[in-house]
C-alpha positions as CSV (number, residue, x, y, z in Angstrom):
1,X,35.0,-90.3,28.8
2,X,37.7,-88.3,29.0
3,X,40.1,-89.2,25.7
4,X,42.9,-88.4,24.0
5,X,44.0,-91.2,21.4
6,X,42.7,-91.0,18.0
7,X,40.9,-94.8,18.3
8,X,39.6,-93.4,21.1
9,X,38.1,-90.9,19.5
10,X,37.0,-92.9,16.2
11,X,35.3,-95.8,18.9
12,X,33.1,-92.9,20.4
13,X,32.2,-90.9,17.0
14,X,31.4,-94.7,15.9
15,X,28.9,-95.1,19.2
16,X,27.1,-92.6,18.8
17,X,26.9,-93.7,15.0
18,X,29.1,-90.3,13.8
19,X,26.1,-87.9,15.5
20,X,24.7,-88.1,12.2
21,X,21.5,-86.0,11.8
22,X,21.6,-84.9,15.3
23,X,20.9,-80.6,16.3
24,X,23.4,-78.4,17.4
25,X,21.4,-76.7,21.0
26,X,24.3,-74.9,22.1
27,X,28.1,-73.5,21.8
28,X,30.4,-72.3,24.5
29,X,33.2,-71.3,25.5
30,X,34.4,-72.2,29.4
31,X,37.6,-72.1,31.4
32,X,38.8,-68.6,30.0
33,X,38.6,-70.1,27.0
34,X,40.5,-72.6,27.1
35,X,37.1,-75.1,27.5
36,X,35.0,-75.7,23.8
37,X,31.3,-77.3,24.4
38,X,28.9,-78.8,22.4
39,X,25.1,-79.8,23.0
40,X,23.7,-81.2,21.0
41,X,20.4,-83.3,20.9
42,X,20.9,-86.8,19.8
43,X,18.9,-88.4,18.0
44,X,19.2,-91.6,17.8
45,X,18.1,-94.8,20.7
46,X,20.2,-97.0,22.2
47,X,21.3,-99.2,19.5
48,X,22.7,-96.2,18.0
49,X,21.2,-97.9,14.5
50,X,17.3,-96.4,15.0
51,X,16.0,-92.4,15.7
52,X,14.1,-92.7,18.4
53,X,10.9,-92.6,19.3
54,X,10.4,-89.6,21.0
55,X,11.8,-86.9,19.6
56,X,9.6,-84.6,21.3
57,X,12.4,-84.5,24.6
58,X,16.0,-83.3,24.3
59,X,18.4,-85.7,24.4
60,X,21.3,-84.4,25.6
61,X,25.0,-84.9,24.8
62,X,27.6,-82.6,25.8
63,X,30.6,-82.9,23.7
64,X,33.6,-80.9,26.1
65,X,36.9,-80.1,23.9
66,X,39.9,-79.0,25.0
67,X,42.1,-77.3,25.8
68,X,41.5,-75.9,22.3
69,X,43.8,-74.4,20.6
70,X,41.1,-73.0,17.9
71,X,37.4,-72.9,16.0
72,X,36.3,-71.9,13.3
73,X,32.5,-71.8,12.4
74,X,32.1,-71.1,8.9
75,X,28.5,-70.0,8.5
76,X,28.3,-70.1,4.7
77,X,24.7,-68.1,4.5
78,X,22.9,-67.7,1.3
79,X,21.1,-64.4,1.0
80,X,17.9,-65.9,1.7
81,X,19.3,-66.5,5.4
82,X,20.8,-63.2,5.4
83,X,17.1,-61.5,3.8
84,X,15.4,-62.9,6.1
85,X,17.5,-64.0,9.2
86,X,13.9,-64.2,11.1
87,X,12.9,-67.4,9.1
88,X,16.2,-69.9,10.0
89,X,15.0,-72.8,11.5
90,X,16.7,-75.7,13.9
91,X,17.3,-77.3,10.5
92,X,20.0,-75.0,10.5
93,X,21.6,-76.6,13.0
94,X,21.4,-80.2,12.1
95,X,24.6,-81.4,11.3
96,X,25.4,-84.1,8.6
97,X,27.9,-85.6,10.5
98,X,31.4,-85.4,12.6
99,X,34.9,-87.1,12.2
100,X,38.2,-86.7,12.7
101,X,40.2,-84.8,10.6
102,X,43.7,-85.9,9.0
103,X,46.1,-83.3,10.6
104,X,49.2,-84.8,8.8
105,X,51.1,-80.7,9.0
106,X,48.8,-79.9,13.0
107,X,50.9,-77.0,13.9
108,X,49.8,-78.3,17.0
109,X,51.8,-81.2,18.5
110,X,49.5,-83.7,20.3
111,X,46.4,-81.7,19.5
112,X,43.5,-83.8,17.2
113,X,41.1,-81.2,14.4
114,X,37.1,-82.6,14.8
115,X,35.3,-81.5,12.2
116,X,31.5,-81.2,12.3
117,X,30.0,-81.7,8.5
118,X,26.6,-79.5,7.1
119,X,25.3,-80.7,3.9
120,X,25.4,-77.0,2.6
121,X,28.8,-75.5,2.9
122,X,28.7,-74.7,6.8
123,X,31.9,-76.4,9.7
124,X,33.3,-75.5,12.5
125,X,36.7,-77.2,13.0
126,X,37.7,-77.5,16.9
127,X,41.7,-78.0,17.3
128,X,41.9,-79.8,20.6
129,X,44.1,-82.1,23.0
130,X,41.0,-84.5,24.7
131,X,37.2,-85.0,24.3
132,X,34.9,-85.2,27.4
133,X,32.0,-86.8,26.7
134,X,28.4,-86.3,28.9
135,X,24.7,-87.5,29.0
């Protein structure tokens, strides 16, 4: 799916349960820094309403934001994380949900901003024109 309209992006988020509780497997820039890819381990079954039974088997979803104008990751690491980075686990990458932000004062006309929310102060914000989803 390659869509740029807010309606289509919102439909995609609803279809995928806003990617609630999914785990980020990787973040990377592609195509000279103009594409930003987020790979998620999708935890929901085909209905989108129940957590799938085979969580030990990755079910990867690739979100490609393109072109991107801005990517901001704020880790909000606490003292324990900084003092003992070897104790960090996959749980740090489990997101709460994704949402489009209001862009009433958007400095980039025609672009959208997606925010990845965590239960902590950590966040990822991506300002982009289109979203491609691959399974």
